[in-house]
Short mmCIF file of the C-alpha atoms (twelve columns), coordinates in Angstrom:
data_MODEL
# 
_entry.id   MODEL 
# 
loop_
_atom_site.group_PDB 
_atom_site.id 
_atom_site.type_symbol 
_atom_site.label_atom_id 
_atom_site.label_alt_id 
_atom_site.label_comp_id 
_atom_site.label_asym_id 
_atom_site.label_seq_id 
_atom_site.Cartn_x 
_atom_site.Cartn_y 
_atom_site.Cartn_z 
_atom_site.pdbx_PDB_model_num 
ATOM 1  C CA . MET A 1  0.000   0.000  0.000   1 
ATOM 2  C CA . PHE A 2  2.731   2.463  1.008   1 
ATOM 3  C CA . GLU A 3  4.895   1.531  -1.992  1 
ATOM 4  C CA . GLY A 4  1.983   2.229  -4.307  1 
ATOM 5  C CA . TYR A 5  1.594   5.645  -2.683  1 
ATOM 6  C CA . ILE A 6  5.240   6.454  -3.360  1 
ATOM 7  C CA . ILE A 7  4.886   5.366  -6.999  1 
ATOM 8  C CA . LEU A 8  1.769   7.509  -7.333  1 
ATOM 9  C CA . CYS A 9  3.595   10.518 -5.881  1 
ATOM 10 C CA . THR A 10 6.506   10.104 -8.277  1 
ATOM 11 C CA . LYS A 11 4.104   9.860  -11.215 1 
ATOM 12 C CA . ILE A 12 2.337   13.034 -10.118 1 
ATOM 13 C CA . LYS A 13 5.609   14.922 -9.633  1 
ATOM 14 C CA . THR A 14 6.866   14.019 -13.090 1 
ATOM 15 C CA . SER A 15 3.633   15.128 -14.746 1 
ATOM 16 C CA . ASN A 16 2.240   18.645 -15.120 1 
ATOM 17 C CA . ASN A 17 -0.586  17.689 -12.763 1 
ATOM 18 C CA . PHE A 18 1.783   18.272 -9.853  1 
ATOM 19 C CA . LYS A 19 1.588   22.032 -10.441 1 
ATOM 20 C CA . LEU A 20 -2.208  21.885 -10.431 1 
ATOM 21 C CA . ILE A 21 -2.298  19.816 -7.248  1 
ATOM 22 C CA . TYR A 22 0.201   22.190 -5.610  1 
ATOM 23 C CA . LYS A 23 -2.029  25.167 -6.477  1 
ATOM 24 C CA . LEU A 24 -5.104  23.399 -5.116  1 
ATOM 25 C CA . TYR A 25 -3.198  22.547 -1.921  1 
ATOM 26 C CA . GLY A 26 -2.217  26.203 -1.527  1 
ATOM 27 C CA . LEU A 27 -5.807  27.331 -1.996  1 
ATOM 28 C CA . TRP A 28 -6.953  24.713 0.519   1 
ATOM 29 C CA . LYS A 29 -4.460  25.974 3.112   1 
ATOM 30 C CA . LYS A 30 -5.621  29.561 2.534   1 
ATOM 31 C CA . TRP A 31 -9.254  28.489 2.969   1 
ATOM 32 C CA . ILE A 32 -8.432  26.644 6.207   1 
ATOM 33 C CA . SER A 33 -6.614  29.696 7.566   1 
ATOM 34 C CA . LEU A 34 -9.607  31.894 6.658   1 
ATOM 35 C CA . VAL A 35 -11.951 29.522 8.487   1 
ATOM 36 C CA . HIS A 36 -9.725  29.538 11.570  1 
ATOM 37 C CA . SER A 37 -9.478  33.342 11.546  1 
ATOM 38 C CA . ALA A 38 -13.264 33.600 11.201  1 
ATOM 39 C CA . LYS A 39 -13.722 31.411 14.265  1 
ATOM 40 C CA . LEU A 40 -11.514 33.743 16.303  1 
ATOM 41 C CA . PHE A 41 -13.910 36.659 15.861  1 
# 
């Protein structure tokens, strides 16, 4: 299971999809930080 995950990660990194996933991850982190800041108010 873990070996398959590593192979999947290497396939994603070599493809252009890695940039798209990285952008989505960045947007997700921004959204989480916005939610946390909204809870503080």
